[in-house]
Residue, then its C-alpha position, 0 to 999 in steps of 0.5 A: m467631451m466632458r463624458i470622455t474626459m471623465m472616462i479617461a480620468g477614471l481609467a487613469t485612477s483605476s490603473a494607478f490603483m492597480m499599479g499600487m496594489p501588491k501582487v497576489h500569488m494564488r497557491t494551489s493546495s497540495p493534494m491531500m493523501a491519507a496515512v498508510a492505515d487509512t489508505l489500506a482501509t479504502i483502496q482496492g486490494p488484489d483482484l479476485y477472479w471468479e471466486e465462488k460466484g462466477p459460475l453461479q451467474d445466469p449465464p455463467l460469466e467468463e473469468s475476465d468479466f467477473k471479478e471482485y477485489d480483496t481488502f486488508s481488513l484482517f491485517l489492519a485489525a491485527c495491527s490495531k489489536h497488537g498496537v502496531d503503528l502503521n501511521q508512523p512517519g517514513i515507512t514502507v508497508f508490505a501489505p498482505s490482503n485478507r486471502a493471504c491472512e486467512q491462508f496463514s491463519a488456517t495453519y498457524g493461527e492469528l497474526t501476532k504482534d511480531v508478524c505484523a511488525y515484520h511487515i513494516v520497514k523504516g524508510e520509503v523503499n520503492t520497488d526499484s530499490l528493493g534489491s539495494a535497500d536495508l530491509t530491516t523491519v521494525q520488528g527487528g528481523k531482516i527481510t530477504y530479497r530475491r529476484m526470480f521469474r521476473k518478479d520481486f520476492i521478499d522472503n516467501a511472498f512476491c511483491a507488487v506484481k502486475s498481471s493480466p486477467p485472469r491472473t491476480s495483480y498486486a499493486g506497488n509503490i502506493k503513496a501515502d502521507n507517511g510512506i509507501i505500500h506494496m501489496i504482497n501475496e502471502v504473509i511474511y514472518p520472522g525466522w523465514s529462510e530460503s532453505s525452509g521453502g513455502y511458509g517455512s517450518a511450523g517451528d519458525v512460525a510458532a516461535t513468533r507467538d512467544m516473542 
């Protein structure tokens, strides 16, 4: 009987202690993301099917079985060289991968500060808002938006296009700490016009080097 009485008293004391304790709300930490520059440095870029290695395999691999991923190191290096800030708050970055940068540079030379800055728009613009948003870049020029062939085009590049193998996919609406990233298939640049076609005139691109 004494043992039972002591147990009851102990439970009563414990209940009183718990009732007097303030409620503690456990907060789960918000998922940490990276800023745009760090995100571009680590994510997989557009698919690279076959490339030069596919047919050399023994046995040769099918397109859909062999792929690599492009990266954004050339665009990041150019932005860093020219002091173009990809970590400023509240931006949208249209990111050309290495292949796009190489194709552009083969004809027009290195990416200039103006060309790099032309890939950044103030404000977070997702793909659903491209047609209605102000696409004025931090460089000062304005990007032209067009919807064609069931794709979103910004100037001469298509943006955030998802395809099935063996066609390459370009991801969009990639969330970073300070904004949004959309992958594009070509370098865009100030002075582009729809009438110029392709990369535009050499004069348009060359002019950006002196800005």
